[in-house]
C-alpha positions as CSV (number, residue, x, y, z in Angstrom):
1,X,-18.2,-7.1,0.6
2,X,-15.2,-6.7,-1.3
3,X,-14.0,-3.6,-3.1
4,X,-13.9,-5.3,-7.0
5,X,-17.0,-6.2,-6.1
6,X,-18.7,-3.1,-5.1
7,X,-17.2,-1.3,-8.1
8,X,-18.7,-3.8,-10.6
9,X,-21.8,-4.3,-8.9
10,X,-22.4,-0.1,-9.0
11,X,-20.8,0.5,-12.7
12,X,-18.2,2.7,-11.3
13,X,-14.8,3.8,-13.0
14,X,-11.4,2.5,-11.7
15,X,-8.3,3.9,-13.2
16,X,-4.4,2.9,-12.4
17,X,-2.6,5.9,-11.8
18,X,0.9,6.8,-11.0
19,X,-0.1,10.2,-9.6
20,X,-2.4,11.8,-7.4
21,X,-3.5,15.5,-8.5
22,X,-2.6,17.7,-5.9
23,X,-0.8,15.0,-3.7
24,X,3.0,13.8,-3.6
25,X,2.9,10.2,-2.8
26,X,6.2,9.1,-1.3
27,X,7.4,5.1,-0.5
28,X,10.7,4.2,1.7
29,X,12.5,1.2,2.2
30,X,15.6,0.4,3.6
31,X,18.9,-0.4,1.9
32,X,19.3,-4.1,0.3
33,X,15.5,-3.3,-1.3
34,X,15.4,-3.4,-5.2
35,X,12.3,-2.0,-7.7
36,X,11.2,-5.2,-8.8
37,X,8.1,-5.0,-11.0
38,X,6.7,-1.4,-12.3
39,X,3.5,-1.0,-14.3
40,X,0.7,1.7,-14.1
41,X,-0.8,2.2,-10.7
42,X,1.5,-0.8,-9.4
43,X,5.1,-0.8,-8.1
44,X,7.0,-3.9,-6.2
45,X,10.1,-4.1,-4.1
46,X,11.8,-7.0,-2.8
47,X,14.7,-7.6,-0.2
48,X,17.0,-9.0,-2.2
49,X,19.0,-9.8,0.8
50,X,16.5,-11.2,2.6
51,X,18.4,-14.6,4.0
52,X,15.0,-16.4,3.9
53,X,14.1,-15.4,0.7
54,X,15.0,-19.0,-1.0
55,X,11.7,-19.8,1.1
56,X,9.5,-16.6,0.6
57,X,11.3,-13.2,-0.4
58,X,10.0,-9.8,1.8
59,X,8.5,-7.4,-0.4
60,X,6.1,-4.3,-0.4
61,X,3.8,-3.6,-3.1
62,X,2.0,-0.1,-3.7
63,X,-1.3,0.2,-5.1
64,X,-2.5,3.5,-6.5
65,X,-6.2,3.6,-8.1
66,X,-8.8,6.6,-8.7
67,X,-12.8,5.7,-8.7
68,X,-14.6,8.4,-10.7
69,X,-17.2,8.5,-7.9
70,X,-17.5,9.9,-3.9
71,X,-17.1,6.6,-1.9
72,X,-16.8,7.2,2.0
73,X,-13.6,6.7,3.0
74,X,-14.6,3.8,5.6
75,X,-16.4,2.1,3.8
76,X,-13.6,2.0,1.1
77,X,-11.3,0.7,3.7
78,X,-13.6,-1.9,5.0
79,X,-14.0,-3.6,1.7
80,X,-10.3,-3.3,0.9
81,X,-9.1,-5.3,3.5
82,X,-12.2,-8.1,2.8
83,X,-11.1,-8.1,-0.4
84,X,-7.4,-8.8,0.8
85,X,-8.3,-11.5,3.4
86,X,-10.2,-13.1,0.3
87,X,-7.0,-13.2,-1.8
88,X,-5.1,-15.8,0.0
89,X,-6.8,-18.8,1.2
90,X,-6.5,-19.1,5.0
91,X,-5.6,-15.1,5.6
92,X,-7.2,-14.2,8.8
93,X,-7.1,-10.5,10.4
94,X,-5.2,-9.8,13.2
95,X,-5.8,-5.9,13.8
96,X,-7.5,-2.7,12.0
97,X,-6.8,0.7,12.5
98,X,-8.6,3.6,10.5
99,X,-8.4,7.4,11.4
100,X,-7.7,10.5,10.2
101,X,-4.6,11.2,8.3
102,X,-2.8,13.9,10.3
103,X,-0.5,15.2,7.2
104,X,-3.1,16.5,4.9
105,X,-6.6,15.6,3.4
106,X,-8.3,12.0,4.1
107,X,-8.1,8.6,6.5
108,X,-5.2,6.4,7.2
109,X,-5.9,2.6,7.4
110,X,-4.0,-0.2,8.5
111,X,-4.7,-3.5,9.1
112,X,-2.3,-6.2,10.0
113,X,-3.1,-10.2,8.5
114,X,-1.4,-13.6,8.9
115,X,-1.3,-17.2,7.0
116,X,0.6,-20.1,7.8
117,X,0.2,-22.6,5.0
118,X,3.8,-25.0,3.6
119,X,6.4,-22.1,3.4
120,X,5.7,-21.1,7.4
121,X,4.0,-18.0,8.6
122,X,3.7,-15.0,6.8
123,X,2.7,-12.0,8.0
124,X,1.4,-8.9,6.1
125,X,0.7,-5.4,7.1
126,X,-1.5,-3.1,4.7
127,X,-1.4,1.1,5.4
128,X,-4.1,2.4,3.3
129,X,-4.4,6.0,2.4
130,X,-8.0,7.1,1.0
131,X,-8.7,10.8,0.2
132,X,-12.4,11.9,-1.3
133,X,-13.8,14.8,-3.2
134,X,-16.8,15.1,-4.6
135,X,-16.6,13.2,-7.6
136,X,-13.6,11.0,-6.9
137,X,-11.9,8.9,-4.5
138,X,-8.1,8.0,-4.4
139,X,-6.7,5.3,-3.2
140,X,-3.5,4.4,-2.2
141,X,-2.3,1.3,-0.6
142,X,0.9,-0.5,0.4
143,X,1.4,-4.1,1.3
144,X,4.3,-5.3,3.1
145,X,4.6,-9.8,3.4
146,X,7.6,-11.2,5.2
147,X,8.0,-14.8,6.6
148,X,7.3,-14.0,10.5
149,X,10.6,-16.1,10.9
150,X,12.8,-13.7,8.3
151,X,15.4,-11.7,10.2
152,X,15.5,-8.7,7.8
153,X,14.0,-5.5,9.8
154,X,10.8,-4.6,7.9
155,X,9.9,-1.3,10.1
156,X,11.8,1.1,7.9
157,X,9.1,0.4,5.2
158,X,6.7,3.7,4.6
159,X,4.3,5.2,3.0
160,X,3.4,8.8,2.6
161,X,0.8,10.9,1.2
162,X,1.0,15.0,1.4
163,X,-0.5,17.6,-0.3
164,X,1.4,19.2,-3.1
165,X,2.0,18.2,-6.5
166,X,5.4,17.5,-7.1
167,X,7.3,19.9,-9.4
168,X,9.6,19.0,-12.5
169,X,12.8,19.3,-10.4
170,X,11.5,16.8,-7.9
171,X,13.7,13.8,-7.5
172,X,11.4,11.2,-8.7
173,X,11.4,7.6,-10.6
174,X,10.0,7.4,-14.1
175,X,6.4,6.9,-12.2
176,X,6.4,10.3,-10.5
177,X,7.0,8.3,-6.7
178,X,9.7,10.1,-4.8
179,X,12.9,8.2,-4.7
180,X,13.1,5.3,-1.8
181,X,14.9,5.7,1.2
182,X,14.8,5.4,4.8
183,X,13.0,7.9,6.8
184,X,13.2,7.3,10.1
185,X,13.9,4.5,12.3
186,X,10.4,4.0,13.8
187,X,8.6,2.9,10.7
188,X,6.2,2.6,8.6
189,X,4.1,6.2,8.2
């Protein structure tokens, strides 16, 4: 079952958010990436110097939601994967992992997907962080999509969610997300 269907069937309240109480959400992208769109709970970055950008521009999309109910993290992840697989006709799953977060509470999930269409083969990797509490579930999901033959490095795009709220002196953008940048060469966190 897709996550949106589950929420609707159970009459749950889902709110798009820019911050998680008690957690610091950080996204990193390499140089040459530009913040393209920003709305409550959604951030989109484009790789402006992608030489294949005239066909399909390499991009990263961060979504952040708070569900006003406890939902098992494994069930949430399975439903998010199902929803993503059904978002684009022909998407197929290549791999899926779910485990316990190493830098704080919650679960970390990853799914690798692929679709071939008139543009070529598009690879997509989605990393999710799901944190549950007594009466809520918070979800941060970063999805990276690119043409398979794009020469741009995609490994340096990462998401991390750590305990601790941002302080007023912490450098953030207008949505409370830490500034973009490259932390390490081994990739996505």
